[in-house]
C-alpha positions in Angstrom: 0.0 0.0 0.0 1.1 3.5 -0.8 1.6 5.8 2.2 -1.1 8.5 2.5 0.1 12.0 1.9 -1.2 15.0 3.8 -3.2 17.4 1.6 -2.3 21.1 1.7 -5.5 21.8 3.6 -4.6 19.2 6.3 -1.2 20.8 6.7 -2.5 24.3 6.9 -5.5 23.6 9.2 -3.5 24.1 12.5 -2.0 27.2 11.0 -5.4 28.6 10.1 -6.9 27.7 13.5 -4.0 29.7 15.2 -4.6 32.6 12.9 -8.4 32.6 13.6 -7.8 32.7 17.3 -5.3 35.5 17.0 -7.6 37.5 14.7 -10.6 37.0 17.0 -8.5 38.3 20.0 -7.4 41.3 18.0 -11.0 42.1 17.0 -12.2 41.7 20.6 -9.5 44.0 21.8 -10.5 46.6 19.3 -14.2 46.3 20.2 -13.5 46.6 23.9 -11.2 49.6 23.5 -12.8 52.5 25.5 -11.1 55.2 23.5 -13.2 57.2 21.1 -13.1 56.4 17.4 -11.1 58.5 14.9 -13.1 59.7 11.9 -12.0 58.2 8.6 -11.1 61.6 7.0 -8.8 62.4 9.9 -7.0 59.0 9.6 -6.6 59.5 5.9 -5.2 63.0 6.3 -2.7 61.8 8.9 -1.6 58.9 6.6 -1.3 61.3 3.7 1.0 63.5 5.7 3.1 60.6 6.9 3.5 59.2 3.3 4.5 62.6 2.1 7.1 63.0 4.9 8.5 59.6 4.2 8.7 60.2 0.4 10.5 63.4 0.9 12.9 62.3 3.6 14.6 59.3 2.1 16.0 58.4 -1.3 14.4 55.9 -3.5 15.6 52.3 -2.8 18.4 51.0 -5.0 16.6 47.7 -5.6 13.4 46.1 -4.6 13.4 43.6 -1.7 11.3 40.5 -2.1 8.4 40.4 0.4 8.4 37.8 3.1 6.2 34.8 2.3 5.4 33.7 5.9 4.8 35.5 9.2 4.5 34.3 12.7 1.1 34.5 14.3 1.7 36.1 17.7 1.0 33.9 20.6 0.1 30.8 18.5 3.5 29.4 17.7 2.3 29.1 14.1 2.9 30.8 10.8 0.7 32.3 8.2 1.3 33.1 4.5 1.4 36.8 3.7 
């Protein structure tokens, strides 16, 4: 008999469960945060200022760096594809 191979979904299931738990905790923390919300227009204005400051304060990169393909899910000991 041929040995059974794990399918990709079987291999990724524990990783997905860890990510789901981490994401649920992040969402709960945001919902429970007592601070007042920040209007969307204010957030966008702040981000625009930050992007302009960054663009003007540093030279263009000499070469592009490949993005990472996996990241650790905090507190789960697992990794998730990014």
